[in-house]
C-alpha positions in Angstrom: -14.1 -1.4 -18.5 -10.9 -0.9 -20.4 -8.7 1.0 -17.9 -6.5 2.1 -20.8 -3.2 1.6 -19.1 -1.8 -1.4 -21.1 1.8 -0.8 -21.8 2.4 1.5 -18.9 5.1 0.7 -16.3 4.5 0.3 -12.6 6.7 -0.1 -9.5 4.9 -1.8 -6.6 6.5 -1.9 -3.2 5.5 -4.8 -0.9 4.4 -6.5 -4.1 5.3 -10.1 -3.1 2.4 -10.7 -0.7 -0.9 -9.4 0.6 -2.4 -6.2 -0.7 0.7 -5.2 -2.6 0.7 -8.5 -4.5 -3.0 -8.0 -5.3 -2.3 -4.6 -6.7 0.6 -5.9 -8.8 -1.6 -8.8 -10.1 -4.5 -6.5 -11.1 -2.2 -4.1 -12.9 -0.6 -7.0 -14.8 -4.1 -8.2 -15.7 -4.6 -4.7 -17.3 -1.4 -5.2 -19.4 0.9 -3.0 -17.2 4.5 -4.0 -17.1 5.0 -4.4 -13.4 8.2 -4.5 -11.2 7.5 -5.7 -7.7 9.9 -4.7 -4.9 10.1 -6.3 -1.4 12.8 -7.5 1.0 12.6 -11.3 0.6 13.9 -12.7 -2.6 12.2 -16.1 -2.4 8.8 -14.4 -1.9 9.5 -12.1 -4.8 10.4 -14.8 -7.2 7.4 -16.9 -6.3 5.0 -14.0 -6.7 6.5 -12.8 -10.0 6.4 -16.3 -11.5 2.8 -16.9 -10.3 1.5 -13.6 -11.6 3.4 -13.9 -14.9 2.0 -17.4 -15.4 -1.6 -16.2 -14.7 -1.5 -13.0 -16.7 0.9 -13.7 -19.5 2.7 -10.5 -18.8 6.4 -10.8 -17.7 6.9 -9.4 -14.3 10.2 -8.1 -12.9 11.2 -8.2 -9.3 13.9 -6.6 -7.2 15.0 -7.0 -3.6 14.5 -3.5 -2.2 13.6 -2.0 1.2 11.7 1.2 0.9 13.1 2.4 4.3 16.7 2.7 3.0 18.4 4.8 0.4 20.0 1.7 -1.0 16.6 0.0 -1.3 15.1 2.9 -3.1 18.0 3.1 -5.4 17.7 -0.6 -6.2 14.0 -0.2 -7.0 14.5 2.7 -9.4 17.4 0.9 -11.0 15.0 -1.9 -11.8 12.2 0.4 -12.9 13.7 3.8 -13.7 10.7 5.7 -15.0 7.5 4.3 -13.6 4.2 5.7 -14.8 2.6 4.2 -11.8 4.0 4.0 -8.2 2.4 2.0 -5.5 3.8 2.6 -2.0 3.1 -0.1 0.4 4.9 -1.2 3.6 4.3 -3.2 6.7 2.8 -1.5 9.8 4.3 -1.8 13.3 3.4 -4.4 15.9 0.8 -3.4 18.5 2.1 -2.1 21.8 2.0 0.5 24.5 3.5 3.9 23.7 5.2 4.0 27.0 7.5 1.2 25.8 8.4 2.8 22.5 11.8 4.4 22.2 12.8 7.2 19.8 14.2 4.5 17.5 10.8 2.8 17.3 9.4 6.1 16.1 12.2 6.7 13.6 11.7 3.2 12.2 7.9 3.8 11.8 8.5 7.1 10.0 11.0 5.6 7.7 8.6 2.8 6.6 5.3 4.6 6.5 6.1 8.3 5.8 9.6 9.1 4.8 10.2 6.2 2.5 7.0 6.7 0.5 7.7 10.5 0.3 11.2 10.0 -1.0 9.8 7.7 -3.7 7.3 10.3 -4.7 10.1 13.0 -4.7 12.1 10.8 -7.1 9.3 9.9 -9.5 6.8 12.7 -9.6 8.7 15.2 -11.8 9.4 12.7 -14.6 5.7 11.8 -14.5 4.8 15.5 -14.9 7.2 15.8 -17.8 5.5 12.8 -19.6 2.0 14.1 -18.8 0.8 11.0 -17.0 1.4 9.6 -13.5 -0.5 7.7 -10.9 0.7 7.3 -7.3 -1.2 5.2 -4.8 -0.3 4.8 -1.2 -1.7 1.8 0.7 -2.2 3.3 4.1 -4.7 2.2 6.8 -8.2 3.0 8.1 -6.4 3.8 11.4 -5.8 7.4 10.1 -9.6 7.8 10.6 -10.2 5.4 13.4 -7.0 5.3 15.5 -6.3 2.3 17.6 -4.3 2.9 20.7 -2.2 -0.1 20.4 -1.2 0.9 16.8 0.1 4.4 17.8 3.3 4.0 15.7 1.3 3.4 12.6 -1.4 6.0 13.5 1.2 8.7 13.7 3.4 7.8 10.8 0.6 7.1 8.4 -1.4 10.2 9.4 1.8 12.2 8.6 2.0 10.7 5.1 -1.7 11.5 4.5 -1.2 15.1 5.5 1.8 15.5 3.2 -0.1 14.0 0.2 -3.0 16.4 0.7 -0.7 19.3 -0.3 1.3 17.7 -3.0 -1.7 16.1 -4.8 -3.1 19.5 -5.5 0.1 20.6 -7.2 0.4 17.7 -9.6 -3.1 17.0 -10.9 -3.1 19.7 -13.6 -0.3 17.7 -15.2 -2.4 14.5 -15.1 -0.4 13.1 -12.2 -2.7 12.0 -9.3 -1.8 10.9 -5.8 -4.3 9.1 -3.6 -4.4 7.0 -0.5 -6.3 3.7 0.0 -7.4 3.1 3.6 -8.0 -0.6 4.1 -9.8 -1.9 7.2 -9.4 -5.5 8.3 -8.2 -7.8 5.5 -7.2 -11.4 5.5 -3.5 -10.8 5.1 -0.3 -12.0 6.8 -0.1 -8.6 8.5 -3.5 -9.1 10.0 -2.6 -12.5 11.2 0.6 -11.2 12.9 -1.5 -8.4 14.5 -4.0 -10.9 15.9 -1.2 -13.2 17.1 0.2 -10.3 19.1 -3.2 -9.4 20.5 -3.8 -13.0 21.5 -0.6 -13.1 23.5 -1.5 -10.0 25.5 -5.3 -10.7 25.7 -5.4 -14.3 26.8 -7.9 -15.3 24.2 -7.0 -17.8 21.4 -5.9 -16.7 18.0 -8.9 -18.5 16.4 -11.4 -16.7 18.7 -9.9 -13.3 18.1 -9.7 -13.9 14.3 -13.4 -15.0 14.2 -14.5 -12.0 16.3 -12.6 -9.5 14.3 -14.0 -10.8 11.0 -17.6 -10.9 12.3 -17.3 -7.4 13.8 -17.3 -5.8 10.3 -20.8 -4.8 9.0 -19.8 -7.0 6.1 -19.4 -9.9 8.5 -16.0 -10.9 7.1 -12.5 -9.8 6.4 -11.7 -8.1 3.2 -10.1 -9.9 0.3 -6.8 -8.4 -0.8 -8.0 -8.6 -4.5 -10.6 -6.0 -3.6 -7.8 -3.6 -2.8 -6.1 -4.6 -6.0 -9.1 -3.7 -8.0 -9.5 -0.3 -6.3 -5.8 0.4 -6.9 -6.0 -0.5 -10.6 -8.9 1.9 -11.1 -7.1 4.8 -9.4 -4.2 4.1 -11.7 -6.4 4.1 -14.8 -6.6 6.7 -17.5 -10.2 7.4 -16.3 -9.2 8.5 -12.8 -7.4 11.7 -13.7 -10.0 13.8 -11.8 -9.5 11.9 -8.5 -6.6 13.2 -6.4 -5.7 13.9 -2.8 -8.3 11.5 -1.6 -8.3 9.0 1.3 -10.5 6.2 0.1 -11.9 3.8 2.7 -12.3 0.1 1.9 -13.4 -1.5 5.1 -16.7 -3.2 4.6 -18.6 -0.3 6.2 -16.6 -0.4 9.4 -16.0 3.3 9.6 -19.0 4.7 11.5 -19.0 8.3 10.3 -20.9 10.0 7.4 -17.8 11.9 6.2 
């Protein structure tokens, strides 16, 4: 299928690794001019060079932290008028809510709610004026299946999803859609860090926990980040203008509910 977005511009946060990188790669394969933003310059340069070499589409990169005003300014200086915005940020380490201070909560909200909302605020009106826009937030299955040890992420990501539910209904008549992807367990660095933290508190080995978590999925494996990239690219396509305000699970069947 021709997604009909060749020549569009995209800004992808967290685009140097994991699911963000997979989204950037798939958009580049569709001929989109992508700028990836992340906090580590070395990772950015490696990712942009590798994706450019594979796709033949030049890829820009910018050191930018979505949690800060300066980071958001830097990202928009590098890609001033994106047609496509992918918001993606790390979650928080697992823990016990009794140990979390107010600062922990503020940091979680900055990364997983307020930063993405601010990026939407600064890009959505120009998208409306141009008559095309696609915003995709990489969130988490935890908004539907909360895990106690991920309370910081549960709360902040659920707040983002709640906000999007209202905004997405206001923009769709202008061909600007906003959707959330809810990944389950994927083979990413973030998943490895999560399992490492669990292993320290659980007493079992990393290898044992990693194997058990992968096999626990009905699919019998972890997801591949490229699968998220493909879903993201379709949601960003010219054919997805009637899909908005949705929370789309991609978890190998792990969510047990009908709805």
